[in-house]
C-alpha positions in Angstrom: 1.0 -91.4 -14.2 0.4 -87.5 -14.4 -1.2 -85.9 -11.6 -4.8 -84.6 -11.8 -6.6 -82.1 -9.4 -10.2 -82.7 -8.4 -12.1 -80.0 -7.0 -13.8 -82.2 -4.4 -16.7 -81.8 -1.8 -16.2 -84.5 0.7 -19.9 -85.0 1.1 -20.6 -85.3 -2.7 -21.4 -88.8 -3.9 -20.3 -87.9 -7.5 -17.0 -86.5 -6.1 -16.4 -89.8 -4.2 -17.4 -91.9 -7.4 -15.0 -89.9 -9.8 -12.2 -90.1 -7.0 -12.6 -93.9 -7.1 -12.5 -94.0 -10.9 -9.3 -92.1 -10.9 -7.8 -94.1 -8.2 -8.7 -97.4 -10.3 -6.9 -95.9 -13.3 -3.8 -95.4 -11.2 -3.9 -91.4 -11.3 -2.1 -89.4 -8.6 -4.6 -87.1 -7.3 -4.3 -83.7 -5.8 -7.5 -82.9 -3.9 -8.8 -79.3 -3.6 -11.4 -79.1 -0.8 -12.8 -75.8 -2.4 -15.5 -75.2 0.3 -12.7 -75.0 2.9 -10.0 -73.6 0.5 -11.8 -71.4 -1.9 -10.2 -70.7 -5.3 -8.9 -67.4 -6.1 -10.1 -65.4 -8.9 -7.1 -66.1 -11.0 -7.3 -69.9 -10.3 -11.2 -70.0 -11.0 -10.6 -68.0 -14.4 -7.8 -70.7 -15.2 -10.4 -73.6 -14.6 -13.1 -71.9 -16.4 -10.7 -71.5 -19.4 -9.7 -75.2 -19.3 -13.6 -76.0 -19.1 -14.2 -73.8 -22.1 -16.9 -72.4 -20.1 -18.2 -69.1 -18.6 -19.1 -68.6 -15.0 -22.9 -68.9 -15.5 -22.4 -72.3 -16.9 -20.9 -73.9 -13.9 -23.7 -72.6 -11.4 -25.6 -75.2 -9.2 -28.9 -73.6 -9.8 -30.6 -76.4 -7.6 -28.9 -75.2 -4.5 -31.2 -73.5 -2.0 -28.9 -70.5 -1.9 -29.0 -69.9 -5.5 -32.9 -70.0 -5.3 -33.0 -67.6 -2.4 -30.6 -64.9 -3.6 -29.9 -65.4 -7.2 -32.7 -67.0 -9.0 -34.1 -64.7 -12.0 -31.3 -62.4 -11.5 -29.4 -61.0 -14.7 -25.8 -60.7 -14.0 -22.7 -60.4 -16.1 -20.2 -63.1 -16.5 -17.8 -61.1 -14.1 -20.7 -60.7 -11.6 -21.5 -64.5 -11.8 -17.7 -65.2 -11.2 -17.7 -63.0 -8.0 -20.9 -65.0 -6.9 -19.0 -68.2 -7.2 -16.0 -66.8 -5.4 -18.2 -65.6 -2.6 -20.3 -68.7 -2.4 -18.2 -71.7 -3.7 -21.3 -74.1 -2.8 -22.8 -72.8 -6.1 -19.9 -74.3 -8.1 -20.6 -77.4 -10.0 -18.6 -80.5 -8.9 -16.6 -82.4 -9.2 -14.2 -80.5 -11.5 -11.2 -82.4 -12.7 -8.3 -80.8 -14.2 -5.6 -82.6 -16.1 -3.0 -80.2 -17.6 -4.7 -77.9 -20.0 -8.0 -79.6 -20.0 -10.8 -79.9 -17.4 -14.3 -81.5 -17.1 -17.2 -81.3 -14.9 -17.4 -85.0 -14.0 -21.2 -85.4 -14.0 -21.5 -88.4 -14.5 -18.1 -89.5 -13.1 -17.3 -91.3 -16.3 -17.0 -87.9 -18.0 -13.6 -87.7 -16.5 -12.4 -90.3 -19.0 -12.8 -87.8 -21.8 -9.7 -86.0 -20.5 -7.4 -88.7 -19.3 
């Protein structure tokens, strides 16, 4: 089986469910605990390319930090990218990367689309 990478938050129930689904399918999983080991700009741009999304599309708008600092702001995509780099808690999760494709696994079964 190929190795997949999961951008994982250890406290997130959807991350845990996605992890279990990947394990049940026999995948070798590389964990990226993105809150502790923040992605670089290059890495985040690569993930966004594999998702076919812009930074503003992977924001967790329900996070208190978003409401406090960014609600209603009109920023460029490069500025939103910097917001995510500075505040990785605002990045959707889990993101699963399989080769040249990626998906935000919400619900966890969405990961099946890229396996």
